[in-house]
C-alpha positions as CSV (number, residue, x, y, z in Angstrom):
1,M,0.0,0.0,0.0
2,S,1.3,3.4,-0.8
3,I,0.6,6.7,0.9
4,F,-1.1,9.3,-1.2
5,S,-0.8,12.9,-0.2
6,K,-3.2,15.8,-0.7
7,R,-0.5,18.3,0.0
8,N,-2.3,21.5,0.6
9,N,-4.7,20.0,3.2
10,S,-2.1,17.5,4.5
11,V,-4.6,14.6,4.1
12,L,-2.9,11.2,4.0
13,F,-4.7,8.0,3.2
14,S,-3.8,4.6,1.8
15,I,-4.8,3.5,-1.6
16,K,-3.8,0.6,-3.8
17,S,-0.9,1.4,-6.2
18,F,-0.7,-0.1,-9.7
19,V,2.7,-0.7,-11.2
20,I,3.4,0.3,-14.8
21,G,5.6,-2.2,-16.7
22,M,8.5,-0.9,-18.7
23,S,11.7,-2.4,-20.0
24,S,13.5,-1.7,-16.7
25,L,10.9,-2.2,-14.1
26,L,11.4,-0.3,-10.8
27,V,8.9,-0.9,-8.0
28,T,8.5,2.0,-5.7
29,M,6.5,2.4,-2.5
30,P,6.2,6.2,-2.1
31,V,5.6,8.1,1.1
32,C,4.7,11.7,0.6
33,S,5.3,14.2,3.3
34,A,3.1,16.1,5.7
35,P,4.2,19.5,6.9
36,N,7.3,19.5,9.2
37,E,8.0,15.9,8.0
38,T,10.0,16.4,4.9
39,L,11.5,13.0,4.7
40,K,9.9,9.6,5.3
41,T,11.2,6.1,4.6
42,S,9.2,3.5,2.8
43,A,9.1,-0.2,3.1
44,A,11.9,-2.2,1.5
45,L,11.0,-4.0,-1.7
46,V,12.7,-6.3,-4.1
47,Q,13.7,-5.1,-7.6
48,N,13.7,-7.6,-10.5
49,D,17.5,-8.1,-10.0
50,S,16.9,-9.1,-6.4
51,K,18.4,-5.8,-5.1
52,K,16.4,-4.5,-2.2
53,V,15.3,-0.9,-2.7
54,V,14.2,1.4,0.1
55,T,12.8,4.6,-1.4
56,V,12.0,8.0,0.2
57,Y,9.9,10.8,-1.2
58,L,11.6,14.2,-0.5
59,L,9.1,17.0,-0.6
60,I,11.0,20.2,-1.4
61,D,8.6,23.1,-1.8
62,T,11.2,25.5,-0.4
63,P,15.0,25.8,-0.5
64,E,15.0,25.4,3.3
65,Q,13.6,21.9,3.0
66,L,16.3,20.9,0.5
67,Q,19.0,22.4,2.7
68,R,17.8,20.4,5.6
69,Y,18.1,17.2,3.6
70,V,21.7,18.2,2.5
71,D,22.7,19.0,6.1
72,D,21.4,15.7,7.4
73,L,23.0,13.7,4.6
74,K,26.4,15.3,5.3
75,K,26.3,14.0,8.9
76,I,26.1,10.3,8.0
77,D,28.3,7.8,6.1
78,K,25.4,5.6,5.0
79,A,21.7,6.3,4.8
80,N,19.0,3.8,5.7
81,F,17.5,4.2,2.2
82,N,19.1,3.8,-1.3
83,R,16.7,5.8,-3.5
84,V,15.5,9.4,-3.1
85,V,12.7,10.9,-5.2
86,F,12.8,14.7,-5.3
87,S,9.3,16.0,-5.5
88,F,7.5,17.6,-7.3
89,V,7.9,19.0,-10.8
90,R,4.9,20.4,-12.7
91,P,3.9,18.4,-15.8
92,T,3.6,21.5,-18.1
93,L,7.1,22.5,-18.8
94,P,7.1,24.5,-22.1
95,H,9.3,27.3,-20.7
96,Y,12.2,25.3,-19.2
97,E,15.5,27.0,-19.6
98,P,18.5,24.7,-19.1
99,G,20.3,25.3,-15.9
100,S,17.3,27.1,-14.2
101,L,14.4,25.8,-12.1
102,A,12.2,28.8,-13.1
103,N,8.8,27.6,-14.2
104,T,9.5,24.0,-13.2
105,G,7.3,24.0,-10.1
106,I,9.9,22.5,-7.8
107,L,11.6,24.4,-4.8
108,G,8.8,27.0,-5.0
109,Y,9.6,28.0,-8.6
110,F,6.1,27.5,-10.1
111,D,6.9,30.5,-12.3
112,Q,10.0,32.8,-12.1
113,G,9.7,32.9,-8.3
114,D,12.3,35.2,-6.7
115,G,14.4,35.3,-9.9
116,N,17.1,32.9,-8.5
117,G,16.1,29.9,-10.5
118,V,19.7,29.4,-11.7
119,T,21.0,29.3,-8.1
120,A,18.2,27.0,-7.0
121,F,19.1,24.6,-9.9
122,E,22.7,24.5,-8.8
123,H,21.7,23.7,-5.2
124,L,19.4,20.9,-6.4
125,K,22.1,19.5,-8.7
126,A,24.6,19.6,-5.8
127,A,22.1,17.7,-3.6
128,V,21.8,15.1,-6.4
129,A,25.6,14.7,-6.6
130,L,25.8,14.3,-2.8
131,S,23.1,11.7,-2.8
132,K,25.0,9.7,-5.4
133,L,28.2,10.0,-3.4
134,K,26.3,8.3,-0.5
135,S,25.2,5.5,-2.9
136,I,21.6,6.8,-3.2
137,E,19.8,6.7,-6.6
138,T,18.1,9.9,-7.5
139,F,14.7,10.3,-9.2
140,L,12.7,13.4,-10.2
141,S,9.0,13.1,-9.5
142,V,6.5,14.7,-11.9
143,G,2.9,15.3,-10.7
144,G,1.7,14.7,-7.2
145,W,-1.7,16.0,-6.0
146,N,-1.4,19.7,-6.7
147,Y,0.2,19.1,-10.0
148,S,-2.4,16.5,-11.1
149,C,-5.5,18.7,-10.7
150,N,-7.2,20.9,-13.2
151,Y,-8.7,23.6,-11.0
152,S,-10.8,25.1,-13.8
153,I,-12.7,21.8,-13.9
154,Y,-12.3,20.2,-10.5
155,G,-12.5,23.5,-8.4
156,D,-12.4,23.2,-4.7
157,Q,-12.0,19.4,-4.9
158,C,-8.4,20.2,-5.8
159,G,-8.0,22.2,-2.6
160,A,-7.8,25.9,-1.6
161,A,-8.2,28.4,-4.4
162,N,-4.9,30.2,-3.6
163,M,-2.6,27.2,-4.3
164,N,-0.6,26.5,-7.4
165,Y,-2.2,23.8,-9.5
166,D,-1.2,22.1,-12.7
167,Y,-2.1,19.0,-14.7
168,F,-0.7,16.6,-17.3
169,P,-1.2,17.9,-20.9
170,D,-2.8,15.2,-23.0
171,P,-1.0,14.1,-26.2
172,N,-4.3,12.8,-27.6
173,N,-6.0,16.2,-27.3
174,A,-5.3,18.3,-30.5
175,A,-5.4,21.5,-28.5
176,E,-2.7,20.2,-26.0
177,A,-0.6,17.9,-28.3
178,A,2.1,20.5,-29.0
179,L,2.3,21.5,-25.3
180,A,2.5,17.9,-24.3
181,N,5.3,17.1,-26.7
182,S,7.4,20.1,-25.5
183,S,6.6,19.5,-21.9
184,Y,7.6,15.9,-21.7
185,Q,10.7,16.5,-23.8
186,N,11.7,19.2,-21.3
187,L,11.0,16.8,-18.4
188,V,13.6,14.4,-19.8
189,A,16.0,17.3,-20.4
190,L,15.6,18.6,-16.8
191,T,16.2,15.2,-15.4
192,N,19.3,14.7,-17.4
193,D,20.6,18.3,-16.7
194,L,20.3,17.6,-12.9
195,G,22.2,14.4,-13.3
196,M,19.4,12.2,-12.0
197,D,19.0,8.5,-12.5
198,G,15.3,8.4,-13.4
199,I,11.8,9.8,-13.5
200,D,9.0,9.0,-11.1
201,F,5.6,9.3,-12.7
202,D,3.3,10.4,-9.9
203,Y,0.0,10.5,-11.8
204,E,-3.0,11.5,-9.5
205,E,-5.5,12.9,-11.9
206,F,-8.8,12.4,-10.2
207,W,-10.3,15.1,-12.3
208,H,-9.6,13.4,-15.6
209,A,-10.7,10.0,-14.5
210,D,-13.9,11.4,-13.1
211,A,-14.6,13.7,-16.1
212,Y,-14.2,10.8,-18.5
213,A,-15.9,8.1,-16.4
214,K,-18.2,5.7,-18.2
215,N,-21.6,4.7,-16.9
216,W,-21.5,1.0,-15.9
217,G,-24.8,0.4,-14.0
218,G,-23.2,-1.3,-11.1
219,D,-23.9,-4.8,-12.2
220,P,-21.8,-6.9,-11.7
221,W,-20.2,-5.5,-8.6
222,A,-16.5,-4.4,-8.7
223,T,-15.1,-7.5,-7.0
224,E,-16.8,-9.7,-9.5
225,I,-15.3,-7.7,-12.3
226,A,-11.8,-7.9,-10.8
227,E,-12.1,-11.7,-10.3
228,Q,-13.2,-12.1,-13.9
229,I,-10.2,-10.1,-15.2
230,I,-7.8,-12.2,-13.1
231,K,-9.3,-15.4,-14.5
232,Q,-8.7,-14.1,-18.0
233,G,-5.0,-13.7,-17.3
234,G,-4.8,-10.2,-15.6
235,P,-5.4,-6.6,-16.3
236,S,-4.1,-6.3,-19.9
237,Y,-5.8,-3.7,-22.0
238,K,-7.3,-6.4,-24.2
239,N,-8.9,-8.1,-21.1
240,L,-10.2,-4.8,-19.7
241,M,-11.8,-3.9,-23.0
242,S,-13.4,-7.3,-23.3
243,I,-15.3,-6.5,-20.1
244,A,-16.4,-3.1,-21.6
245,T,-18.4,-4.6,-24.4
246,G,-22.1,-5.4,-24.4
247,S,-25.3,-3.4,-23.7
248,G,-23.6,-0.1,-24.0
249,S,-21.9,-0.4,-20.6
250,S,-18.2,0.2,-19.8
251,Y,-16.2,-1.1,-16.8
252,V,-13.0,0.8,-17.8
253,M,-11.9,4.3,-18.5
254,P,-10.3,4.1,-21.9
255,N,-9.8,7.9,-22.3
256,T,-7.7,8.1,-19.1
257,V,-5.9,4.8,-19.8
258,N,-5.0,6.0,-23.3
259,K,-3.8,9.4,-22.0
260,V,-1.5,7.8,-19.5
261,A,-0.1,5.4,-22.1
262,S,0.5,8.2,-24.6
263,I,2.3,10.3,-22.0
264,L,4.6,7.4,-21.0
265,H,5.4,6.7,-24.6
266,L,6.4,10.3,-25.2
267,I,8.7,10.1,-22.1
268,T,10.2,6.7,-22.4
269,D,10.5,6.6,-26.2
270,N,12.6,9.8,-26.2
271,P,16.1,8.9,-27.2
272,A,17.4,11.2,-24.5
273,A,15.8,9.0,-21.9
274,N,17.5,5.8,-23.0
275,K,19.8,5.9,-19.9
276,L,17.0,6.8,-17.4
277,R,15.0,4.5,-15.3
278,F,11.3,4.9,-14.4
279,A,9.1,4.3,-11.4
280,T,5.5,5.2,-10.7
281,A,3.1,6.1,-7.9
282,A,-0.1,5.5,-9.8
283,P,-3.2,5.3,-7.5
284,P,-6.4,4.4,-9.3
285,V,-7.5,8.0,-9.4
286,G,-11.2,8.5,-9.7
287,A,-11.8,4.8,-9.4
288,R,-15.3,4.0,-8.3
289,P,-16.4,2.3,-6.3
290,I,-12.9,2.2,-4.7
291,T,-12.5,5.9,-4.0
292,G,-16.3,6.2,-3.9
293,F,-16.3,4.5,-0.6
294,V,-13.4,6.7,0.7
295,Y,-15.3,9.9,-0.1
296,G,-18.7,8.6,1.1
297,D,-20.4,8.6,-2.3
298,T,-23.8,7.0,-2.4
299,K,-24.3,3.8,-4.3
300,E,-26.2,5.7,-6.9
301,D,-23.2,8.0,-7.5
302,I,-20.9,5.0,-7.7
303,D,-23.2,3.2,-10.1
304,S,-23.5,6.2,-12.5
305,K,-19.9,7.5,-12.4
306,G,-17.9,4.4,-13.3
307,G,-16.3,1.3,-12.1
308,L,-12.7,0.0,-12.0
309,W,-9.9,2.1,-13.4
310,W,-6.5,0.6,-14.2
311,I,-3.2,1.9,-15.6
312,M,-1.8,-0.5,-18.1
313,V,1.0,-0.1,-20.7
314,E,1.6,-2.9,-23.2
315,G,5.0,-3.4,-24.9
């Protein structure tokens, strides 16, 4: 179970995490931070090469939080974790300038900030180098709650109105395709420029999954659907879509699944990413009845707003 953070309200709750398969699979158990608790250690897991990985999410909304991490790391010879995920970068990155954190969303630089984006970049790059010196793998996380929420559509369900919000541009949307292409190219460039080992895809777009939910009528119930999918061999896209046929009903969210797959292809198929590795914190955002029970939705709401939602990438 992973911990999912609603940062602006500091709401933490557990939710099942689905792993995205890629050529070099990295399984990550994320723990996002509450205020005054910048760093938290996750459970140890076994990677496909039998190397045990202990991952921490480092929330660095301010330079002071990053400096605290650096100061603590300098005091020890060996950390009790071997992967750190620096969080969070905004998904829309059309204005990235190499060597500057301006407009990236991390360390408080949602836009130009205080104008010291170059200095902030150097501090983060130095923290990455120090982490590697301590035998800690370094990942850059894109997304998170605030940066996975379209406030113009989801409104106060994102959180307070005075927060910075962002969301993942959709390569399948003609109006966003150019933005998506440049943003995800810049994400790879930023990761490489900082000298990081990989990218953590922290996709938490409740708004998109809810907006594109399909009516499924609530029959059969979700556990029966899951059991049927397992009997068919697991949650492949083919198996999921086979459940979605008949009587005009749908048990999956193909628009959201296709969006995620397209984003991941833009990132991982980029030749500049051929030396990067990838991890994900991919909660079943907008999944009903799963999150429906968490939020206290009525059975009527659950029945009308959709069923199981899975993230799946083939190939």
